C-alpha positions as CSV (number, residue, x, y, z in Angstrom):
1,M,95.0,49.8,-278.1
2,E,97.8,47.3,-277.4
3,F,101.2,47.9,-279.1
4,E,103.5,45.2,-278.7
5,L,107.5,45.3,-278.3
6,S,107.9,43.1,-281.4
7,V,106.2,45.4,-283.2
8,V,108.6,48.4,-283.0
9,N,111.5,47.3,-285.9
10,H,114.2,49.4,-287.2
11,D,112.5,49.9,-290.2
12,E,109.5,51.7,-288.8
13,S,109.7,55.6,-288.6
14,Q,110.6,57.4,-285.8
15,R,106.8,59.6,-286.2
16,E,104.9,56.2,-286.4
17,L,106.6,55.0,-283.3
18,G,106.2,58.4,-280.9
19,Y,102.4,57.7,-282.1
20,K,102.1,54.4,-280.9
21,Q,104.2,54.6,-277.9
22,W,101.6,58.1,-277.0
23,E,98.7,56.3,-277.8
24,C,99.3,53.3,-275.6
25,V,100.5,56.4,-272.2
26,R,96.7,57.7,-273.4
27,A,94.9,54.6,-273.3
28,L,96.9,53.4,-269.6
29,E,96.0,56.9,-268.2
30,E,92.5,56.2,-269.5
31,H,92.6,52.6,-267.6
32,Y,94.1,54.2,-263.8
33,K,91.6,57.4,-264.5
34,H,88.5,55.8,-262.2
35,C,90.9,53.7,-260.2
36,D,89.8,53.6,-256.5
37,M,91.6,55.6,-254.5
38,S,90.6,55.4,-251.6
39,A,93.9,54.4,-249.4
40,I,95.4,57.4,-250.8
41,S,92.8,60.3,-250.8
42,D,88.9,60.7,-250.7
43,V,88.8,63.8,-253.0
44,S,91.5,63.3,-255.6
45,S,91.2,61.1,-258.5
46,F,94.4,59.4,-260.3
47,S,94.5,61.4,-262.9
48,D,94.7,64.4,-260.8
49,D,97.4,66.6,-260.6
50,V,97.7,67.0,-257.1
51,W,96.8,64.3,-254.7
52,L,95.2,65.6,-251.4
53,T,95.7,62.9,-248.7
54,G,94.4,64.7,-245.9
55,E,97.5,64.4,-243.7
56,R,100.0,66.8,-243.1
57,L,100.2,69.2,-246.5
58,S,103.8,68.0,-246.9
59,T,102.1,64.9,-247.5
60,N,100.3,65.9,-250.6
61,F,101.5,64.9,-254.0
62,N,102.1,67.4,-256.1
63,W,102.7,65.9,-259.5
64,F,102.3,69.2,-261.2
65,N,105.1,70.8,-259.1
66,K,107.4,68.3,-260.1
67,L,106.7,67.4,-263.6
68,P,104.8,70.8,-264.9
69,E,105.1,70.1,-268.9
70,E,103.3,67.7,-271.2
71,R,106.6,66.2,-272.3
72,H,106.6,64.7,-269.0
73,R,103.6,62.5,-269.0
74,P,105.2,59.5,-269.9
75,L,107.2,59.4,-266.6
76,K,104.8,61.1,-264.4
77,L,102.4,58.6,-264.9
78,L,105.1,55.9,-264.2
79,V,105.9,57.5,-261.1
80,K,102.1,57.8,-260.3
81,I,101.8,54.0,-261.1
82,V,104.6,52.6,-258.6
83,T,103.3,55.2,-256.0
84,Y,100.2,54.1,-256.0
85,H,100.9,50.4,-255.9
86,A,103.4,51.0,-253.3
87,I,100.3,52.6,-251.2
88,T,97.7,50.4,-252.3
89,H,99.2,47.2,-252.6
90,E,102.5,47.1,-250.8
91,R,100.3,49.0,-248.0
92,K,103.4,51.0,-247.4
93,A,102.9,54.4,-245.6
94,I,101.6,57.3,-247.3
95,S,104.6,59.6,-246.0
96,G,107.3,57.0,-246.6
97,I,106.3,56.6,-250.1
98,H,106.1,60.5,-250.6
99,S,109.6,61.1,-249.7
100,K,110.8,58.3,-251.5
101,A,108.8,59.4,-254.7
102,L,109.8,63.1,-255.1
103,G,113.4,62.0,-254.0
104,F,113.5,59.7,-257.1
105,L,112.3,62.8,-259.3
106,N,114.6,65.1,-258.0
107,F,117.7,62.9,-258.1
108,F,117.0,61.5,-261.8
109,I,115.0,63.9,-263.7
110,E,118.2,65.4,-264.9
111,V,119.6,62.3,-266.5
112,C,116.1,61.1,-268.0
113,E,116.0,64.5,-269.4
114,S,119.5,64.3,-270.9
115,K,118.7,60.6,-272.4
116,S,114.8,61.7,-273.2
117,V,113.8,58.3,-271.2
118,L,110.1,58.6,-270.7
119,I,110.2,62.7,-271.3
120,S,109.6,63.8,-275.3
121,E,107.4,66.1,-277.0
122,P,103.6,64.6,-277.4
123,N,103.7,61.8,-280.4
124,Q,107.5,62.3,-280.6
125,P,109.6,59.0,-279.5
126,F,111.0,58.5,-276.3
127,N,113.7,55.9,-275.1
128,Y,112.8,53.2,-272.5
129,L,114.4,52.6,-268.7
130,W,116.7,49.9,-270.1
131,L,118.5,52.9,-272.2
132,L,119.9,53.5,-268.3
133,T,122.8,51.3,-267.0
134,N,123.7,50.4,-263.4
135,D,127.2,52.9,-264.1
136,D,124.6,55.6,-264.9
137,V,123.2,54.9,-261.1
138,V,126.5,54.2,-259.7
139,F,127.9,57.5,-261.4
140,L,125.3,59.8,-260.3
141,I,125.5,58.2,-256.8
142,T,129.0,59.1,-256.6
143,D,128.8,62.3,-257.6
144,R,125.9,63.4,-255.6
145,L,128.0,62.0,-252.2
146,S,131.9,63.9,-254.0
147,K,129.6,67.2,-253.5
148,V,126.9,67.0,-250.4
149,G,128.6,63.9,-248.6
150,T,124.8,62.3,-248.0
151,F,123.0,60.3,-250.1
152,S,119.1,58.8,-249.3
153,K,118.7,55.0,-249.1
154,S,115.1,55.9,-249.9
155,I,115.9,56.8,-253.2
156,L,117.5,53.3,-253.9
157,E,114.1,52.2,-252.1
158,F,111.7,53.7,-254.4
159,I,113.1,51.6,-257.5
160,D,113.1,48.5,-255.6
161,H,109.1,49.6,-255.3
162,M,109.0,50.5,-259.1
163,N,111.0,47.0,-260.0
164,F,108.1,45.3,-257.7
165,V,105.3,46.8,-259.6
166,P,104.3,43.4,-261.7
167,A,103.5,43.9,-265.7
168,S,100.0,43.3,-265.2
169,A,99.8,46.9,-263.9
170,F,100.9,48.2,-267.5
171,P,98.0,46.7,-269.8
172,N,98.8,47.2,-273.4
173,A,102.0,49.5,-272.0
174,E,104.5,47.1,-270.5
175,F,107.1,48.8,-272.4
176,L,106.9,51.5,-269.0
177,N,107.7,48.2,-267.0
178,G,111.3,48.2,-268.3
179,K,113.1,47.5,-264.9
180,F,115.0,50.3,-263.5
181,P,118.7,49.4,-263.1
182,S,119.4,48.3,-259.2
183,P,123.6,47.3,-259.1
184,W,122.9,46.1,-255.4
185,V,120.4,43.1,-257.2
186,E,123.5,42.6,-259.5
187,D,125.4,42.4,-256.2
188,K,122.9,40.4,-254.5
189,L,122.3,43.0,-251.8
190,G,119.8,44.9,-250.3
191,A,119.6,48.3,-251.2
192,E,120.8,49.8,-247.8
193,E,123.3,47.3,-246.9
194,W,124.5,48.0,-250.5
195,L,124.3,51.4,-249.9
196,V,126.2,51.5,-247.0
197,Q,129.1,49.2,-248.7
198,F,129.4,51.4,-251.1
199,K,130.1,54.6,-249.1
200,N,132.2,52.6,-247.2
201,G,134.5,52.0,-250.4
202,L,134.4,55.8,-251.4
203,G,135.8,56.4,-247.7
204,F,132.2,57.6,-246.2
205,N,131.9,57.1,-242.4
206,T,128.2,55.1,-242.6
207,E,128.0,54.1,-238.3
208,T,124.3,54.9,-237.7
209,K,123.9,56.7,-234.3
210,P,122.1,54.2,-232.1
211,Y,118.9,55.8,-230.6
212,S,119.5,56.9,-226.8
213,A,117.5,56.0,-223.9
214,L,115.7,58.0,-222.0
215,Q,116.8,59.2,-218.3
216,F,115.8,57.3,-214.9
217,E,114.4,60.5,-214.0
218,V,112.5,61.2,-217.1
219,V,110.9,57.8,-216.8
220,S,110.1,57.9,-213.7
221,Q,108.0,61.1,-213.9
222,I,106.2,60.0,-216.8
223,V,105.3,56.8,-215.0
224,K,103.9,59.2,-212.0
225,A,102.1,61.1,-214.7
226,T,100.4,58.3,-216.5
227,S,99.6,55.6,-213.5
228,P,96.6,57.8,-212.3
229,F,95.0,58.0,-216.0
230,V,94.6,53.7,-215.3
231,D,94.1,53.8,-211.6
232,E,92.0,56.4,-209.2
233,N,90.8,58.3,-212.6
234,F,89.8,55.4,-214.8
235,D,86.2,55.0,-214.2
236,T,86.0,58.9,-214.5
237,L,87.7,59.2,-217.9
238,K,85.4,56.2,-218.9
239,K,83.0,58.2,-218.2
240,A,83.7,61.2,-220.0
241,L,85.0,59.4,-223.0
242,N,81.3,57.8,-223.5
243,I,80.0,61.9,-223.1
244,L,82.3,62.8,-225.5
245,K,81.7,59.5,-228.0
246,D,77.5,61.2,-228.1
247,E,78.8,64.6,-228.4
248,L,81.4,64.1,-231.6
249,S,78.7,62.0,-233.5
250,D,76.7,65.0,-233.3
251,Y,79.0,67.5,-234.2
252,D,79.6,69.1,-237.6
253,Y,82.8,69.5,-239.2
254,T,81.9,71.3,-242.7
255,E,80.4,73.9,-240.7
256,N,83.0,73.6,-237.6
257,K,80.6,74.7,-234.9
258,R,78.0,73.2,-232.3
259,Q,74.8,71.1,-233.0
260,D,72.2,70.8,-230.0
261,G,73.3,67.7,-229.0
262,L,76.4,68.7,-227.5
263,N,74.8,71.6,-225.7
264,R,72.1,68.4,-224.2
265,A,75.4,66.7,-223.5
266,S,77.4,69.4,-221.5
267,P,75.8,69.0,-218.2
268,R,76.7,65.2,-217.9
269,L,80.2,66.3,-218.3
270,I,79.6,69.5,-215.4
271,K,78.9,66.5,-213.2
272,L,82.4,65.2,-213.5
273,K,83.9,68.7,-213.1
274,N,85.6,68.1,-209.6
275,K,87.5,64.6,-211.0
276,L,88.2,66.0,-214.5
277,S,90.0,68.4,-212.8
278,K,92.8,66.1,-211.8
279,I,93.5,65.4,-215.0
280,L,92.3,68.7,-217.3
281,P,89.9,71.5,-215.8
282,L,87.0,72.1,-217.5
283,E,86.8,75.3,-219.9
284,F,83.5,76.6,-220.8
285,S,82.4,78.9,-223.8
286,D,80.3,82.3,-223.1
287,R,78.9,82.0,-226.5
288,Y,76.1,79.9,-225.2
289,K,73.4,80.8,-222.5
290,T,73.7,77.4,-221.2
291,P,77.5,76.1,-220.2
292,C,78.9,74.6,-223.0
293,V,82.6,73.1,-222.8
294,T,85.0,74.8,-225.8
295,T,85.8,72.9,-228.7
296,S,89.7,73.2,-227.8
297,W,89.5,71.3,-223.9
298,Y,87.7,68.5,-225.8
299,S,90.8,68.2,-228.4
300,Q,93.1,68.9,-225.7
301,F,91.4,66.3,-223.5
302,I,91.7,63.5,-226.3
303,L,95.1,64.0,-226.8
304,L,96.1,64.3,-223.4
305,I,94.1,60.6,-222.8
306,Q,95.7,59.2,-226.3
307,S,99.0,61.0,-225.2
308,A,99.3,59.0,-221.9
309,A,97.9,55.6,-222.4
310,S,101.0,55.2,-225.6
311,W,103.2,56.1,-222.9
312,L,101.6,53.1,-220.9
313,I,101.7,50.8,-223.6
314,L,105.3,51.6,-225.0
315,L,106.6,51.3,-221.4
316,T,105.5,48.0,-220.8
317,T,105.7,46.1,-224.2
318,G,108.6,48.8,-226.4
319,L,106.7,48.9,-229.8
320,R,108.1,50.7,-232.7
321,N,106.5,53.4,-233.5
322,T,104.9,52.1,-236.6
323,D,103.6,48.8,-234.9
324,M,101.9,51.3,-232.1
325,R,99.7,53.0,-235.0
326,G,98.8,49.7,-237.0
327,L,97.0,48.6,-233.2
328,K,93.4,48.0,-233.6
329,N,90.1,47.9,-231.6
330,G,90.2,44.8,-229.6
331,C,93.7,44.1,-229.7
332,C,94.2,43.3,-226.1
333,K,92.5,40.2,-224.6
334,P,92.4,39.1,-221.0
335,S,93.8,35.7,-220.1
336,K,91.5,32.7,-219.9
337,R,93.7,30.8,-217.2
338,H,95.4,33.6,-215.1
339,D,93.5,36.6,-213.7
340,F,96.3,39.3,-214.1
341,I,97.6,38.8,-217.5
342,N,96.7,39.9,-220.6
343,Y,97.7,39.4,-224.1
344,L,98.3,42.5,-226.3
345,I,97.7,41.0,-230.1
346,V,99.9,42.9,-232.0
347,D,101.6,43.2,-235.9
348,I,105.5,43.1,-236.1
349,K,105.9,45.1,-239.4
350,K,109.7,44.8,-239.4
351,T,109.9,41.3,-239.1
352,K,106.4,40.5,-240.6
353,L,105.3,38.6,-237.5
354,R,101.3,39.1,-237.7
355,G,99.1,38.4,-234.7
356,Y,102.2,38.4,-232.8
357,V,101.3,38.0,-229.0
358,L,102.7,40.1,-225.7
359,P,101.8,39.4,-222.3
360,V,101.2,42.6,-220.6
361,P,99.5,44.0,-216.7
362,E,96.3,45.3,-216.3
363,Q,97.7,48.6,-216.6
364,T,98.2,47.8,-220.3
365,R,94.4,46.7,-220.7
366,R,93.2,49.7,-219.4
367,A,95.5,51.8,-221.6
368,V,94.2,50.2,-224.6
369,E,90.5,50.4,-223.8
370,L,91.1,54.5,-222.7
371,L,92.3,54.7,-226.8
372,E,89.3,52.5,-228.2
373,L,87.2,55.6,-226.4
374,A,89.6,58.3,-226.8
375,K,89.0,58.5,-230.7
376,F,88.8,61.2,-233.0
377,D,87.0,59.1,-235.4
378,Q,84.8,56.7,-234.0
379,D,84.3,54.8,-236.9
380,C,87.8,53.6,-237.7
381,D,89.0,50.3,-236.3
382,W,92.9,51.7,-235.5
383,L,93.6,52.3,-231.9
384,L,95.0,56.0,-233.4
385,T,94.0,57.8,-235.5
386,G,94.1,61.9,-237.4
387,Q,92.4,64.6,-235.8
388,K,89.2,65.8,-237.5
389,K,89.6,68.9,-239.0
390,L,88.5,71.1,-242.1
391,V,91.3,70.8,-244.2
392,T,90.8,73.5,-247.7
393,E,92.6,73.0,-250.2
394,R,92.4,75.1,-253.8
395,K,92.5,72.9,-256.8
396,S,91.3,74.6,-260.3
397,D,89.2,77.4,-257.9
398,I,87.0,74.7,-256.6
399,A,87.2,74.3,-252.7
400,I,88.2,70.9,-251.1
401,E,86.7,69.7,-248.0
402,R,88.1,67.0,-246.3
403,G,86.6,65.8,-242.9
404,A,87.5,62.6,-240.7
405,Q,91.0,61.1,-241.0
406,S,91.6,57.3,-240.6
407,R,94.8,55.7,-239.5
408,M,97.5,57.9,-238.1
409,R,100.2,57.0,-240.7
410,D,102.3,59.4,-240.3
411,T,106.0,58.6,-238.0
412,K,106.2,62.5,-236.7
413,T,102.7,63.1,-235.8
414,F,102.9,60.2,-233.4
415,N,105.9,61.6,-231.6
416,T,104.5,64.9,-231.4
417,L,101.6,63.1,-229.9
418,L,104.1,61.6,-226.8
419,Q,105.2,65.1,-226.1
420,S,101.1,66.2,-225.6
421,L,101.4,64.6,-222.0
422,A,105.3,66.0,-221.1
423,K,104.1,69.8,-222.5
424,H,101.5,69.2,-219.9
425,Y,102.9,68.1,-217.2
426,D,106.0,70.1,-218.0
427,I,108.3,67.0,-218.4
428,S,111.8,67.7,-220.0
429,L,112.2,64.3,-222.2
430,D,115.9,64.3,-221.8
431,T,117.6,60.7,-223.2
432,V,121.2,59.9,-221.6
433,S,122.6,61.3,-224.5
434,P,125.1,64.2,-224.3
435,D,124.5,65.4,-227.7
436,D,120.7,66.6,-226.6
437,D,119.0,64.2,-229.4
438,E,115.6,64.7,-229.5
439,A,113.0,61.9,-227.8
440,T,111.4,59.5,-229.6
441,A,108.7,56.5,-229.4
442,H,112.4,54.2,-230.3
443,C,113.9,56.2,-227.0
444,V,111.5,53.7,-225.1
445,R,112.7,50.8,-226.8
446,A,116.1,51.7,-226.1
447,T,115.3,52.5,-222.5
448,L,113.7,48.6,-221.4
449,A,116.2,47.1,-223.7
450,G,118.6,48.8,-220.9
451,W,116.7,48.2,-217.9
452,I,116.6,44.6,-218.7
453,G,120.3,44.2,-219.9
454,S,120.9,45.7,-216.8
455,N,118.7,43.4,-214.7
456,S,118.7,40.2,-216.2
457,Q,121.4,37.2,-217.2
458,A,118.4,36.5,-220.0
459,A,118.7,40.0,-221.4
460,I,119.2,38.4,-225.2
461,L,115.7,35.9,-224.5
462,I,114.0,38.5,-223.2
463,L,114.0,41.4,-225.7
464,K,113.9,38.6,-228.9
465,K,110.5,38.3,-227.2
466,L,109.1,41.3,-225.9
467,F,110.6,42.9,-229.4
468,G,109.7,40.0,-231.8
469,H,113.0,39.9,-232.8
470,S,113.5,37.3,-235.5
471,N,117.5,36.2,-234.6
472,A,119.8,37.0,-231.6
473,L,121.6,39.3,-233.2
474,M,119.1,42.4,-233.3
475,P,118.9,42.0,-229.5
476,D,122.3,41.9,-228.9
477,A,122.4,45.2,-230.8
478,Y,120.2,47.3,-228.8
479,L,122.4,46.2,-225.5
480,A,126.1,46.3,-227.2
481,H,125.5,50.2,-227.8
482,N,123.1,50.7,-225.1
483,P,124.5,53.8,-222.7
484,L,122.3,51.7,-219.7
485,I,123.7,48.5,-220.7
486,I,127.5,50.2,-221.2
487,E,127.3,51.9,-217.6
488,Q,126.0,48.8,-215.8
489,R,128.6,46.9,-217.5
490,N,131.7,49.2,-216.6
491,K,130.6,49.1,-213.1
492,N,130.2,45.1,-213.0
493,I,133.8,45.1,-214.7
494,S,135.2,47.4,-211.8
495,K,133.7,45.5,-208.8
496,A,134.9,42.4,-210.5
497,Q,138.7,44.1,-210.8
498,E,138.0,45.3,-207.2
499,S,137.2,42.0,-206.2
500,L,139.8,39.8,-208.1
501,A,142.5,42.1,-207.1
502,E,141.2,42.1,-203.3
503,D,141.3,38.1,-203.8
504,M,145.3,38.4,-205.2
505,A,146.2,40.8,-202.8
506,V,145.3,38.3,-199.7
507,A,146.3,35.3,-201.6
508,L,149.6,36.7,-202.0
509,I,150.5,37.7,-198.6
510,N,149.4,34.8,-197.2
511,K,151.8,33.2,-200.1
512,K,148.8,30.7,-201.1
513,V,149.4,31.1,-204.8
514,S,152.1,28.9,-207.1
515,G,153.3,28.8,-211.0
516,N,156.3,31.0,-212.5
517,K,153.8,33.8,-212.1
518,G,152.9,33.4,-208.7
519,N,156.5,33.5,-207.4
520,Q,157.4,36.3,-210.1
521,L,154.6,38.4,-208.1
522,L,155.7,37.1,-204.3
523,K,159.2,38.3,-204.8
524,G,157.1,42.0,-206.0
525,V,155.4,41.8,-202.4
526,E,158.5,41.2,-200.9
527,H,160.1,44.5,-202.3
528,I,156.7,46.4,-201.4
529,K,157.1,45.0,-197.5
530,K,160.8,46.3,-197.4
531,Q,159.6,49.7,-198.9
532,I,156.9,50.0,-195.9
533,Q,159.2,48.8,-193.6
534,L,162.3,51.1,-194.9
535,E,159.2,54.6,-194.5
536,D,158.3,53.1,-190.9
537,S,162.0,53.3,-190.0
538,I,162.5,56.5,-191.4
539,E,159.6,58.2,-189.3
540,M,160.4,56.0,-186.5
541,K,157.4,54.1,-186.1
542,S,156.7,50.5,-185.3
543,L,153.8,48.6,-187.4
544,T,152.0,45.6,-185.5
545,E,151.6,42.7,-187.6
546,M,148.0,43.4,-188.2
547,E,148.8,47.0,-189.4
548,M,151.7,45.6,-191.6
549,F,149.1,43.2,-193.0
550,T,146.8,46.2,-193.5
551,T,148.9,48.3,-195.8
552,L,151.0,45.8,-197.2
553,K,147.6,44.8,-199.1
554,Q,146.1,48.2,-199.6
555,R,149.5,48.8,-201.7
556,V,149.4,45.3,-203.4
557,K,146.0,45.4,-204.3
558,Q,146.1,49.6,-205.2
559,M,149.0,48.1,-207.8
560,L,147.1,45.0,-209.7
561,L,144.4,47.4,-209.8
562,T,145.5,50.0,-211.6
563,R,147.5,47.7,-214.2
564,A,144.2,45.8,-214.6
565,R,142.5,49.1,-215.1
566,E,144.7,51.1,-217.2
567,G,145.1,47.7,-219.1
568,Q,148.5,46.7,-218.4
569,I,147.4,43.4,-217.5
570,Y,144.4,41.5,-218.8
571,A,143.4,40.1,-214.9
572,L,141.2,37.6,-217.0
573,L,139.7,34.7,-214.6
574,T,139.9,31.4,-217.1
575,P,138.0,28.1,-217.3
576,M,140.9,26.5,-215.7
577,A,140.7,28.3,-212.6
578,A,143.6,30.5,-213.1
579,I,144.1,34.8,-213.8
580,C,145.6,35.8,-217.0
581,M,148.7,38.0,-216.0
582,R,149.6,38.7,-219.4
583,A,150.9,41.7,-220.0
584,C,148.8,43.5,-222.9
585,S,151.9,45.2,-224.5
586,D,153.2,41.8,-225.3
587,T,152.6,40.7,-229.2
588,R,153.8,37.2,-229.1
589,D,151.4,34.5,-229.4
590,T,149.9,33.1,-226.3
591,A,150.1,29.5,-224.9
592,C,146.1,29.1,-225.1
593,A,146.1,30.9,-228.5
594,K,149.5,29.5,-230.5
595,L,147.7,26.4,-232.1
596,A,144.7,28.6,-233.5
597,N,146.8,31.3,-234.6
598,N,149.3,28.8,-236.4
599,Q,146.2,27.5,-238.7
600,V,144.7,31.1,-239.5
601,R,148.7,32.0,-240.6
602,K,148.7,29.1,-242.7
603,E,145.1,29.2,-244.0
604,K,145.8,32.9,-244.9
605,S,149.7,32.4,-246.2
606,I,150.8,35.5,-243.1
607,D,154.0,35.3,-242.1
608,K,154.6,34.6,-238.5
609,A,156.6,38.0,-238.3
610,I,154.0,39.9,-239.1
611,T,151.6,38.7,-236.2
612,D,154.1,39.0,-233.7
613,V,154.6,43.1,-234.8
614,M,150.7,43.6,-234.8
615,G,149.9,41.4,-231.9
616,T,147.5,38.5,-231.1
617,L,144.6,38.3,-228.3
618,P,144.7,35.5,-225.9
619,N,142.2,32.9,-226.2
620,P,140.9,32.3,-222.1
621,A,138.4,29.4,-223.6
622,F,141.5,27.4,-225.1
623,C,143.9,27.9,-221.3
624,V,146.4,25.3,-220.8
625,G,146.8,26.4,-217.2
626,K,150.0,25.8,-215.2
627,E,151.6,25.0,-218.6
628,C,151.4,28.8,-219.3
629,S,154.0,31.0,-217.7
630,D,151.4,33.8,-217.6
631,A,148.5,31.9,-215.2
632,L,148.5,32.9,-211.7
633,I,147.2,29.9,-209.8
634,G,145.8,30.7,-206.1
635,H,143.2,31.0,-203.6
636,P,140.1,31.2,-203.8
637,W,139.8,31.4,-207.3
638,S,141.9,28.2,-207.7
639,K,139.0,26.1,-205.9
640,D,137.8,24.3,-209.0
641,L,141.1,22.7,-209.8
642,L,141.2,20.8,-206.4
643,G,137.3,19.7,-206.7
644,T,138.8,18.5,-209.7
645,F,141.8,17.1,-208.3
646,D,140.0,15.5,-205.0
647,F,137.7,13.9,-207.7
648,Y,140.6,12.1,-209.5
649,V,142.5,10.9,-206.6
650,T,139.0,9.2,-205.1
651,Y,139.1,7.5,-208.2
652,L,142.4,6.3,-208.2
653,E,141.9,5.1,-204.4
654,A,138.5,3.7,-205.0
655,V,138.0,2.5,-208.2
656,G,141.1,2.6,-210.3
657,H,142.4,0.9,-213.3
658,N,138.4,0.6,-214.9
659,N,139.2,2.9,-217.5
660,L,142.7,3.2,-219.4
661,D,141.8,6.6,-220.8
662,L,140.8,7.9,-217.4
663,D,143.2,6.3,-215.6
664,D,145.7,8.4,-217.9
665,T,144.0,11.2,-217.0
666,A,143.8,11.6,-213.7
667,K,147.2,9.9,-213.2
668,G,148.5,12.8,-215.6
669,F,146.3,15.5,-213.7
670,V,147.2,14.8,-210.5
671,K,150.8,14.6,-211.4
672,T,150.8,17.7,-212.9
673,Y,148.9,20.0,-210.4
674,G,149.5,17.6,-207.2
675,P,152.7,20.0,-206.2
676,I,150.9,23.1,-207.0
677,L,147.8,22.8,-205.3
678,K,150.1,21.1,-202.4
679,D,151.7,25.2,-202.0
680,I,148.3,26.5,-201.9
681,Y,146.0,23.9,-199.7
682,Q,148.3,21.9,-197.7
683,E,147.0,23.3,-194.6
684,D,143.8,22.0,-195.5
685,R,144.3,18.6,-196.3
686,E,145.9,15.9,-194.4
687,V,149.1,15.2,-194.7
688,G,150.9,13.1,-198.1
689,Y,147.6,13.9,-199.7
690,F,148.9,15.6,-202.5
691,G,152.1,13.1,-202.0
């Protein structure tokens, strides 16, 4: 039956309208009655009130529990179709869509009830989605935030899934496909970005907590525990797994008992007893006359190998949880040109990179090979599969039995798998966070970013390639908030400050400084020297020249270092080979930032008195050198100025006047910096060189 919207008019009775609407709903239910549900369930049909996914019980779709009454059928049908389309066509994970769908129903069921949107008694008319407005959505979100302080973006994401479903998914019932109000689309933003801005507008804290890196000691223990799996025990594990592969093919999961094939295979494992004891000692069952290894040992053995191999892949690639679960058989290929290089071929889901190639070492290739063998479902192409087990559910008093699972779809399941190795070797997965954060697969990613950022000047480029980022901002986010990077940067800053303070102290004592700031500091050094002499006279001591130099240098260095570390002065080395000694408390425009600040004030119509009170930062990239009263020029940090001076002097003496612009520049530089450099470097040059 086909129902055109144009048929509905004000002259048509409400009863006839309701009858036609429900006829279309029944026809659409019939259309989906025999649709392919293999991506969701092997045992449930679309019309069932419970979809058994075969994963964790919490991921089963219990539609009857959420929409139990007959009047809910139109809304239930819509949500079912959206869920089905998201999993089968958009390839979304069952667990993710499960939480989104149920969250959507929990949040919007009340407003749908109040406005009779897709809810009515059978053959009675109901209203369509377009009766709801953006204001309704905004009001509901505001109300939720005011009551509980949080709101999940997954609810909005399900609306995006709903609006993504094409009209062809609703044959003869297109009226069910009315677009759900989406204020973020109107604002031309994504759901997550819009929600963040909306929360900010209401004064809620929207800062996201970055993933914490694992402690170095923890990673060291993991590497020590996993290395034998791909080194000295690799061949033994391959033999054992091939035996297991034969046994699993002869195992009856429905009856959950051993068959003869398993008994015959056990002696082959017994031959490996001593070697396997290094990984997991064999456990034998006393239920049989012949020695048989217990099924619990098999499960534990495979999980341990899966966990170890997964750790090795994560530590060499930094893959996300979802991308790890997306790896397939044959994903690791040896290089045709280099003996020790292999390539991991992976789909990066977040940045939509298919067949992305990552160079990996031999250990990673072996880890992939182990995962190809250590699988509960040998018929599945995915490297990581769910565990075969008997799952019994009750539906209309009929027992539903489910055997093998396919791909490991759940994020939590993979994180639990990683903990298997840690528990076996008694490794505490502690992160660098003081909040005792739980260690997850993404923590390994943060750990890798920390190592690379701490030890490479090309960290942005390396992370962009390794992590499959689409731009340079994404790897920078990993570095900016990574505790390992912050710690290393603080060390680098502290070391640089100490080195700079040392150079300045020696230069000031030797009077190898120049400029206004240099003269001011020289007076300060002279004052400190007199203090030391006064202290010595009181204590009736007589310092040698070397002792005076050492003591004075220590005092001056400590004074400069304290002021820099406490944020009293900037102490920055600028491109003009001068140290910016500007006081951080000085809110006036700096010489280097004056022009830019003036331009901004004109564009924004801001009074200078306001910015003078608020304060503006210096811009070292546009340092004006000698012209700035806060610039400290001295030895050895100003050698680049001397090099430039040498170039211009040589040019004027040897070439001269071939290029008027360069000639003026050379003369101007020599005239400006000659007297200053003479104060610092006269002893290193011939008499008259600076004159």
